[in-house]
N, C-alpha and C positions, 0 to 999 in steps of 0.2 A: 367422646369420655364415658367411660363407666363408674355411675356414680354411686354412694351407697353414704353408710351411716357414717363411717369413716373415711378417712384419705390415706392416700400414699401408699406405704410400701405396706400396712396395716390390711387395707381393701385388697391391696394386691394377693398379700397372702391368704385370704378370702377366696376369692376368686380361684387361685393356685388348688385350694382344697378342697373346693366346689367341684372344679372344673380341669386341675391341673393337664391329663393326659391331652383333652380336647384343646386346651392353649398351646399344650406342644407342638401337638401335632398340624393345627394350626401353620402357627407362628412359624415353624419349618417349611410347611408349602405357600402360603400366600407372604411372608415375609423374606424370599427368598434366602432358607436356611437358617433365619436367626434364630436365636435358641433365648427360649424365656427364663431359663435360669442360666443367662448371661448378668441378669440382675443381682447374683449372688457373688456372681467374679466380679462385679464392679463395670463391668463393660455394657450398659444397660440400666437407666436409671427406672425407677420405679415409676414414677410420671409417665417416660417416654411408655413402657409396657401395657400403662392404665391407658393412657390414648392407642396404641395399636389394638389393646383386645375390646376397647367400645370400638372401632372403626369393625372388627369380624362380625359385625351384627349387621351389616350390611351387605355381606356377601351370604346369596343362599347356601352354599356347598361347605360355609364354615360349620365345623364341627361342637366348635363352642358356640355358637350362635342356637343351634339346633339343642345341645343341653340347658342352653339357658331359657330355651320354650317351652322344653318340656322333653324331648328324649331323640332318640335317632330317626324317627319317625318325619320331622323335621328339616331333615336333608336335602337340601334339594327346593324345600318349599319357600318360593317368594313369589310378590306381585304377580309375575306372570305366571303363572302355575294355578295361581288361584282365580284369576282372570278365566285362565281354560279353566277349570271346576264350576265359576260361576257361566259360560259359555256351556259347557256341557249339561248343566242344570238346566240353564234356559231351554233348550234343545227339546233335551227329555221331558220339560212340562209342556212346549206345545205340541209338542206330537201325541199327548195325554188328550191334553183340550181341543186338539183336531177331532183323536179316533172319540172323544163322546159327543161330539158336535155335529157328527156324523152318523149318529146314532148305536154307534159300537160301546165294548165295554173295553174298557183298558183298566190293567192291575196299577198299581199302587207305583208311582214313577221313581226309579233306584238314583238318588242323586250321587254325586262323587263325594269318594269318602274325603275326610280333611280330619288331619290331623288334629287331636284338643290342646289347646294352649293349658297348662298350669296357670295357678292364680297366680301373679306376682305377689311378692313380698313387699310387704308396706315399711319403710322406715316410720316409726313413732318412739314418741317419747312419752315414758309415760308424767302425767302429772297426778301430782296427787292430791284429793279432798279431804277434804275433813273427814268422812270416814275412818282414811286412812292411819288418823293419831287417836289415842287412847284418849278420852276426855276431860280424865286428870294433868295431862298434857296441854290440851288446851284451854284448858281452867289456868295452867300456872301463867302460861306463857299471855295471859290475856291482862293479868289480875298488874294492876298499878301497887310498885313496891315501894 
């Protein structure tokens, strides 16, 4: 499920505002033509839409997953591609070490480019401190009547 600071229809509205085109396309492709706008028509519950949207994070080809991770460069970037990139880098690093051990010169290794992850939003609650209140209010609240 896609979690957030608020639930149900409000969270779904936030997701649609942020990634509506990606969600619409992914629902049509991965859920047999299901239309996310069916929520507004009463044919799809907001809870089910949120559950289905959350499941899109496990599909590497998902547009919604790519958008949530940082952009279109994440399309298709899954665990298998990440493992292949790591394997590529290990072979390159091994080649550099082998050349240097044999007395040769090697240029800097060219590692496989990886998409940059954007920082995740943290759901925080502002907790007021004593500094948030004027002193006269604090004194007035602490005075016995």
